N, C-alpha and C positions, 0 to 999 in steps of 0.2 A: 219636477226638479230632477235634474240628472247629476249624479255624483260621479266624478271622474277619479278613478283609482290610479295613482302613479306608483309604479313599482320602483323600489330602491335597487341599487346595484346588487345588493346581497340577495334580492328576491329574483333576479333574472336567471333563467335556466342557463347552465354553463354551456350547453351546445349553442345557444343563441349568442352568448358572449364570444365563444370561440369563432364562430362563423363571421360575426361582425368584426372581430379583431382581424381576421384574415382579409376581409374586404378593405378594412382601413389601411392595413399595411400595403396591400396591392395598389391602393390609390395614392398613398403617401410616397412610396418609393419613386414612381415616375415624376411626381411633383418636385421632390427633392433633387432629382437629376436635372430638371429644367432650371431650377433655381441655381444649382451649382454651375451650369453652363453660362447663365447670365451674369453671375457674380463671381466667376472663377478667379479672376485676378485679385479682386478685393478679398476673397476668402483665403487666398494663399499667401498674401503678403501684407505687411504693415499691421494696422490695428483692426483689419477686417474681422478676424476671429473674435476679437474682444467686443465687437459691435453686434455681430449677427448672433453669436452664441448666447449672450444674455437675453436677447429678444426671444429666441427659441425656448430657453429655459423658463423665462418668466411666463410666456404664453402657455407653455405646456403645464406649468405649475398652477396657473389660474384655472385652467380647464379641469385638471385633475383634482383640484381642491373644491371646486363648485359642486353644488348638489342640484339634482334635477337635470343634468346635462344628458343629452342623448347618448346612447351606447356607441354609435358610430363616431361621433365627435370625441367622446372620451377615449376611445381606442386610437384615434388619430393622434392624440396628444402623446401617446407612448413613444412612437418613432420620432416625433418632434423632440421629445426629451432626450432620446438617445443621440440624435443628430447634434443637438446643442452640446451635450457632454463630449462627444467626439471632437467637435469643432473647437471647443474650449481647450480640450486636452492637446490638440494639435498646436494651438498657439502657445500654450504654457510650456510644453516640452520643447518647442522651438526656441523660446526666448529665455527660459529659466533652467537651472540645473535640475536633474532628476528628482532630488530630494524636495526642492521647493515646489516644483510643478505637481508632484504627487501629493504633498500636503495640502496645497490649495484645492486640488480636485477632490481630495477626501473631505475637506470642509464643505465644499459645494454639494457633494453627494449627500452628506449627512444633513445639511440644511434643507435640501429638496425633500429628503425623506421625512423630515419633521413637518413640512408644509403640506404635502399632498395627502390624499386619502388612498386607501387600498392596501391591505396588509401584505399582499404578495409583492407589490412593487416596493413597499417600504422595506421588506425583508431583503429584496434584491439589492436595493441601494445600500442597506447596511452591510451586505456581503461585499459590495463594490468598495465601500469605505475601507474595509479590512484589506482587500486586495491592493488598493492604492498605498496603504501604509506599508505593506510588504514590499511593494516596488520601490518606495522611497527610502525605507530604512533598512531593508534586508538584502541589498544587492552588493554589499561591500565585503562579503565573506561570511563564513559559517557563524561567527560570533555575532555579527550584526543581524543575521537572520534569526538567531536565537533571541536577541534582544527585541527585535521587532515583533516576533510572535508573542513573546511574553508581555510586551507592552499592550498588544491587542487583548491578551487575557486580563491584564489589570484594568483596562478601560471597560471591558465587558463587565467585570465584577462591579465597578463603580456604576455602570449603567443599570445593571440588575438591582443593585442596592437602592438606586434612586427611582426605580419604577414603582408607582403607587400600587398597593395591593387592595383587593376587594375587602371591604369591611366584613361582609357576610357573603355566604355562597349564593344567596338569592339576589343580591344587588348587582346590577350590571356594571361592568368596568367603565371607568371614565375614558373619554376620548384620548387624553394624554397617556393614560396607562396602555390603551390599545396600540397607540403609535409606538411608544417605547418598547412594548413587548414584541411587536413585529420587527422593529429594527434590531432588537436584541437577538431574535431568532436567526436572522440572516448573519448578524455579526458572529454569533456563536458557531454556526455551521461553517462559516468561512475560516474562523480561527482553528476549529478542529481539523479542517482539511489542510490548513497550513502546517499544523503540528504533525499530522500523519505524513504528509508529503515530504516535510523536511527530515523526518526520521529515516527515510529510505523506502525501498520497496519491500512490502510484506506479503505473506501468503504466497511466496514464489512467483509473484507477478513479474519480477525482474526477469525471470527465465523465459516468460512468454513475450516480453517486450524487446529483449535485446539478446543477440546471440552470445554475448560474453556476460554471463549473469553476474559475475563479481563486480562489473563496472557500473551496473544500473543501481543508482541510489547510494552506492558506497561513498561517493564523494560528498554526500550530504550527512553522513553519519559522523558525528563530531568526536574528537578528542581521544578516540581509540582506547588503548590500555591505560591512558592517563586520566580516565574519566573521573575517578574519585579525587584527583588532585586539581581539578579545574573548577573555576567558580560557577560555570553553568551546571555542573553536576551537583554542587552544593545548593544552588538555587532550585534545581529540580527536587532534591531531597527535602528542602524546606517547604516547598509547595505540597509535596506528598504528606509531610507531617501536619501541615495546616489542614489538608483535606481530612486526614484521620481524626484530628482533634475536633473539627467541625461536625463530622458525623457522630463522634462520641458525645458531643454536647447536645445535639439536636435529636438524636435517636436513643431513647432510653434502653432499647434492646441491645445496643452495642456497648453499654456501660458495664462491661464484664472484663475480667482479667485476660481472656483469650484475645480480645481485640488489641491489646498491647502487642501481642505476637504478630498479628496481621499488620499492624503499623510498622513493626520492625522489618518485615518482609518487603513492604512497600518502599521503605527507605532504601533498602539494599538495591532493589530493582531500579528505583529512580536514580541512584548514584551511577549505575551502569548506563542508563538511558536518559540523557539530559532533557528529552522532550516529554517524558512520561509524567513527571510531577504535575505539569500544567494540565494535562488531560484528566488526571485524577482530581485535581482541584475543581475543574469545571464540572466533572461528574458529581462530586460531592455537593457543589452549590445547587445543581439541578435536582438532586435527590432530596435535599433538605427543603427546597422550594416546591416540592411535590409536582415536578415536571418530568414524568416518566419518559416521554419521547425524547426530550433533550438529553436526559441522563443516559438513555440507550445509545444515542449518537456519540456521546462522550466516551461511553464504555467501548463502543466499537473502535473509536480512534485509539484508545489505550491498548486494545488488543492488537491493532495494526502496528503500533509502535513496538510492542513486545515482539511481534513476529519479525519485525525488521532487524532485530538483534542478530538474526541468522546471517545477515550480510555484513556484519562488522568484521571485516577481514583482519583488522589489527588485533583482534582477540583470537587466540588459538581455539580450534573446534572443541578441544577437551574442556577448556575453561567455559565456553558458552554452554556446553552440555551440562557441566557441573552446576553452573549458576541456575539454569532453567530447571534442571532436575531437582536441585536442592530447594528452590523456592516452591516448586510444585509439591514436593513431599512435605515441606513445612506448612503450606496452606492446607494440605489434606489433613495433617494432624490437628491443626488449629480448628478446621471445620468439624472434625470428630469431637474435639474437646467442647466446642460450642454447642453441638447437638446433644452431646451427653449431659452437659451442664443444664441445658434447657429442659431436657427430658426429666432430669432429677428434680429440678425446681417445679416442674408441672406435676409430677407424681406426689410431691409433698403437699399440694393444695387441692388436688383433684384426683379423680379415679385413675387407676393405672392405665397407661396408654396401651392400646391394642398392639400385640406383637406384629412384626412384619409378616404379611401373608406368605404362605409356603410357595405360592406361584411366583411372587416377586423374588424370593430368595433363589428359587430354581432358575428364573430368568437371568439374574445376576451371575449365578455360577456358570450357566451355559454360555453367557456372553464372554466371561473371562476365559473359559475353555476354548471358545471359538477363536478369540484373539491369539491365544498361545498356539493353537493348531496352525492357523494361517501363517503366523510369523515363523514357526519352526519348519513348516513345509517349505516355505520359500528359502530358508537357510539351507535345508537339506538338498534342495534342488541345485542351488549354487555350488555347494560342496561336492555334490556328485558330478556336476559338470566340470569342476576343476580337477577332480580325481580321474575321470574316465574320458574327458574330452580330448580331441586331437589337438596337438600343439601346432599353431599356425601363426605366421608372421605376416603382417600387412604393412606396406610402406606408407609412411606418413607424408602427406603433401604439405607444401608451405602454406602458412596462414598469415593473416595480417599481423605484422610485427607488434602493433599496438595491442593485439589480443593474445599474443603468445603466452606471456607470463602475467598472471593476475593474482598476486598474493599467494594463495595456497592451492592453486590449480593451474593446469596448462591446457589451453585450447587445442583441440586436435582436429585434423582433417585428414582424409584418406585419399590415396591416389586411385582413381577409377578410370577405366578405359573409355575412349570416346564413344564406342558403341553402347556401353552401359549408360553413360550420361545421356545420350540421345534417347534411349529407351525410358529412362527415369523421368524425362521431361513431361511425359504424359501420364505417369503412373498415378494411381489413386492413393492419396495420402491417408485414407481411412483403412487401407489394407497394408500388409507387411510383405513387400516383394522379397523374393529370394534370388540371389545372384549365384551364378556359376563361377567358381574360382579355379584357376590352374596353378598347381604347385610345382616349384622347381626342386632341385635336389636338396636345397637347404631348408625347405619348408616354407619359403616365402610364397604367398598367394597373390595372384594377379586377378582382380575382379574383372571378368571379361564381358558378361552379358547376363540378362535375366533368364531364369530357369523356365523351361518349357515342359509342362506336365506330360505332353505327349512323347517327346523325344528324350527327355532327361530322366526317365524312370530308373535307368541304370547308368551309373557314371564310371568312367575309367578310374584306375587307382590314383592317378595324379590330379584328379578333380574332386571338388566337394561343393556342397551348398553352404551359403552364408546368408542369413537373414539381414535385411537392411531396415533402418529405423529413420523416420523423418525427424529432423531437428533443425529448427531455426532456418527454414527455407531450403535445406539441402538434405541429402541422404547420407547417413553415416552408418558405421558398423558398431552397434551396441551404444556407444557414447561419443560425445564430442569434447570430453574433458577428462583429465587425469588429475586426481587430487593427491596432494602430498603434504608432508609436515611443513609448518611455517619455517622459513629460513633455509630450506633444503632445495630451493629452486635451481641453483647453479648445477647441481648434480644431474638434473633431468634435462638440461638444455642440449645434451648430446643425443637425445632420443631421435632415432630415425625410423623405428618400426614399432608397431603395437603388437604385443604378444597376446594371443587369444587361445581359448579352449573352445573347440567347435564339436557339436554333436552331429551325427549323420543327417538329422532332419533340418540342420541349418541353425539351430540355436547356438549362440556364441556368447562368450563372456570375456571382457577385457581384464586380464590378470596382471599385466605389467608392460613395461616399455623396454626396448633394447636399442643398442647403439648400431652403428653402421656395420659392425662385425657380428651382429646378432648376440652380443654379450648382454645378458640381462642387467638392467640398472636397478640396483638395490638401494633402499633408503639408508641414510646414515644411521649407524647404531645409536640408540637412545642413550643420552648422557643424563646425569642427575639434574643438569641445568635445563634440559629440554622440557618443554611444557606441553607438547602435542602428543597425541597417541601415535605409536609407531606402527608401521605395517610389518607383518611377519616376514622374515627373510626366507624361510624354507618354503612356505606355501603362500604365494602372493594372494592377498585378500581381494575379493571381488570388488570392483569399482561400481558404485551405483550410477545409473544414467544421469548425465549432467543436467539437472533441472534447476539448479540454483548455485550460488557462489560457494 
């Protein structure tokens, strides 16, 4: 008697599944093209999408739900499912408003996810459901976007609360629990992505994606300086408070006085960042449910949202720095309080804790000294360049008017000779080319060509070297932006030249702007009502390279 062992999908080696899926897709795509040619008129008009799409969705659902189906047939059902969804979406968005079509598609996606098997596909459909909710509910402005993302948060909370839990660690999860858990995973990740993306660009990503960093993501940062007077801010603070209370109730280690301080800091940040409270609520739910990977994803989204605070141009830089520095200092003190209280409680019931090893203390001290040395060396180099560098003016070239003024900075471009531009077209962006500039009697430099190490070892008195920097697909001198105090933009619109300090080796620093007569433009004197940090009038402060808004 021969016993045949049939492997379940979970027992199939993933390379076999991957190669089979590739073959199934390659076989399905031409077949779909032939069907589209034969039924083109029916699919594009009338009730055709509503006839063909359900057939594709039902057929794919039957195959993906059945057990014992061959791997090739199972993988062919995936593109069939995708084609059915695309065709149904085409018909719905053609005949219904965006809101109605999106909600119908979201219901269909969620229904298919509940029917089929396969955790990865269920998670993908859960994410698609959230995306469709965003399209339907969040395209009417920032407040509708906030409402749609938080509706997704509420629905995920209900879904997580309704997911059956394992009675014991040894008992296998029920099929319904596995399905809801997979859908919840995709739903959660898509919701976190929507929260992070709606908050703006974090970690200076905006500077890498757009030549005008203040524009990237800033239109999605809501409510500006009126954050604490808007209902989304109060909703964010309420969610942050709920997250803190949930952690306090479920985790006995947090039932301490210092946790009240942490909760207060969270409320302050959530008031400034209307997207942050939802991320903290999701993180708290995942932590209390013992789901570390989901909690890590939620924590990453919260960090992204906090980093996007940098791009909130409606807030002065001094205010943003004060908020972040204050919350950081408060959290540091609270962490010290918590560790000290925990150590005191431990020593009262156990042997005294071993002191911190001398090597660890030495490492901490050396790290702090290294940070201070690096920072102060950089400051000293800039100050030395300002004090001893040669004063040079470089003419500013016109830029896109839409990018000229962006809140608290001005986009800059410099006039280069045609010869230099042609030489820079093939220049390696991993190196820093040096240009040769010719000075006139006023000190205005004309960037003429790239330096040649063989012929430019010695330069005449009216020539000098200036290093160039790649920025946003073009070459600039030091920086492509000049930052100034909020509300002081009209003063800088007369700028026609950039004022630099240049060393003999070509190192340069942008220290100010000048008008057409080379008169330095100074910031408006600081008044008691002003809220931004002033630039010193006697010695222009160095401007950092424009890597963000």
